[in-house]
C-alpha positions in Angstrom: -0.3 0.3 0.0 1.4 3.3 -1.1 0.5 6.9 0.1 0.3 9.7 -2.2 1.4 13.4 -0.5 1.5 14.6 -3.9 5.3 15.9 -3.1 4.1 18.3 -1.0 4.6 16.2 2.7 0.8 16.1 2.7 -2.0 13.7 2.1 -4.6 15.0 0.1 -8.1 15.3 1.6 -9.1 12.2 2.1 -13.1 11.9 3.8 -13.2 9.2 6.9 -15.7 8.8 9.0 -14.5 11.0 11.9 -14.6 13.8 9.3 -18.2 13.4 7.6 -20.0 13.5 11.2 -17.6 16.5 12.0 -18.7 18.3 8.9 -22.2 17.5 9.1 -22.3 18.7 12.6 -20.5 22.2 11.7 -22.7 22.5 9.3 -25.6 22.2 11.0 -24.0 24.7 13.5 -23.6 27.0 10.6 -27.0 26.9 9.4 -28.4 27.1 13.1 -26.3 30.2 13.6 -26.7 31.7 10.0 -30.3 31.4 10.1 -31.7 31.6 13.7 -28.8 33.5 15.7 -27.4 36.5 13.7 -29.4 39.7 12.5 -30.3 39.7 9.4 -31.7 42.8 7.0 -31.8 43.1 3.5 -28.1 44.5 3.0 -27.1 43.8 6.6 -26.1 40.7 8.3 -24.1 40.1 11.4 -23.8 37.0 13.3 -21.0 34.4 14.2 -22.0 31.4 11.3 -18.2 31.7 10.7 -17.1 30.0 13.4 -18.0 26.8 12.4 -16.5 27.5 9.0 -13.1 28.7 10.8 -13.3 25.4 13.1 -13.7 23.2 9.9 -10.7 25.0 7.6 -8.3 24.6 10.9 -9.0 20.9 11.0 -9.6 19.6 7.5 -8.1 22.8 5.0 -9.3 24.6 2.4 -11.8 21.8 1.3 -12.9 21.0 4.8 -14.2 24.8 5.3 -15.8 25.5 1.7 -17.6 22.1 2.3 -19.0 23.5 5.6 -19.8 26.9 4.4 -20.9 25.9 1.1 -23.6 23.3 2.3 -24.3 25.3 5.1 -25.4 28.5 2.9 -27.0 25.9 0.3 -29.3 23.5 2.7 -29.8 27.3 5.1 -31.0 28.8 2.0 -33.3 25.6 0.9 -34.7 24.5 4.7 -35.0 28.1 6.1 -35.2 30.4 3.6 -34.6 34.5 4.3 -35.1 35.3 0.8 -34.8 33.9 -2.5 -32.1 31.4 -3.1 -29.1 33.4 -4.9 -25.9 30.8 -5.8 -24.1 34.2 -5.4 -24.0 34.1 -2.0 -23.7 30.0 -1.5 -20.4 31.1 -3.6 -18.8 33.3 -1.6 -19.6 31.1 1.0 -17.3 28.2 -0.7 -14.5 31.3 -1.1 -14.7 32.0 2.2 -14.0 28.6 3.8 -11.4 28.3 1.0 -9.8 31.6 2.5 -9.7 30.3 6.1 -8.4 26.8 5.1 -5.3 28.3 2.8 -4.4 30.6 5.9 -5.5 28.7 8.8 -4.7 25.1 8.1 -1.4 24.6 9.5 -0.6 27.7 11.4 -2.6 30.1 13.0 0.0 33.4 13.3 -1.9 36.8 14.2 -1.0 38.3 10.6 -2.4 35.0 8.8 -5.2 35.6 10.9 -5.8 39.2 10.0 -4.7 38.1 6.4 -7.6 35.7 5.7 -10.0 37.8 8.0 -8.9 40.8 5.9 -9.9 39.1 2.6 -12.9 37.6 3.5 -14.5 41.1 4.7 -12.6 43.4 2.9 -13.0 41.4 -0.6 -15.3 38.3 -0.3 -18.2 40.3 2.2 -18.1 44.2 1.0 -17.0 43.8 -2.5 -18.5 40.4 -3.4 -22.0 40.1 -0.9 -22.4 43.7 -1.8 -22.3 42.8 -5.9 -24.7 40.3 -5.2 -27.3 42.5 -3.2 -27.0 45.1 -6.1 -27.7 42.3 -8.3 -30.7 40.5 -6.1 -32.3 44.2 -5.3 -31.4 46.0 -8.0 -30.1 48.6 -5.7 -27.3 51.0 -6.9 -23.9 49.5 -6.4 -22.1 52.7 -5.4 -24.2 53.5 -2.3 -25.0 50.1 -1.3 -21.1 49.6 -0.6 -20.9 52.5 1.3 -24.0 51.4 4.1 -21.8 48.2 4.2 -18.8 49.6 5.5 -19.9 49.8 9.2 -20.8 45.9 8.6 -17.8 45.0 7.4 -15.3 47.0 10.2 -17.7 45.6 13.1 -17.3 42.2 11.4 -13.7 42.5 10.9 -13.0 43.1 14.5 -15.5 40.4 15.7 -14.2 37.9 13.6 -10.6 38.8 14.4 -11.2 38.4 18.3 -13.0 35.5 17.9 -10.8 33.6 15.5 -7.5 34.5 17.9 -9.5 32.8 20.5 -10.3 29.8 18.6 -6.6 29.7 17.4 -5.7 29.1 21.0 -8.4 26.6 22.0 -7.2 24.2 18.7 -5.1 21.9 20.3 -8.0 21.1 22.6 -10.3 20.4 19.7 -8.1 18.7 18.0 -7.1 16.3 21.7 -11.0 16.0 21.7 -11.9 14.7 18.3 -8.7 12.8 18.7 -10.5 11.0 21.7 -13.3 10.5 20.1 -14.7 6.8 19.2 
């Protein structure tokens, strides 16, 4: 039996039962946090649904983060709609999980955390989600962009603080998952 690490020293993404169960729980958490425990307005969303996405990204890398983010967004929109389903938001969610995974999978330093949160908040949320909202509701992009700046600044700060705390708790989380049967 040979193991393929593609010359990177890491195994390729490989699902196992524990990972599937963990990702499923994280998807469920993302749906609950996003659909029931967040503040939603037509152009603003403030909540903590990023926590299970970051957990998946830290534990399983970009693919794990992307799976939790995209499935959580899609299933949440289908099962508990807030408005019309729009695939652009699922794309943004997928990219959010990828970014967190690329930055935080093996190392969670302050510069890496700041980079991941900055890209997710200032590029994906502020720019891309504003575009989706503009298309979906027919609102002009420029004024919408400006009104969402406060949300982005608040969420950048909140996410940075929470992700730093999560990074400190990660060793305990990993050991807890290894102890599970």
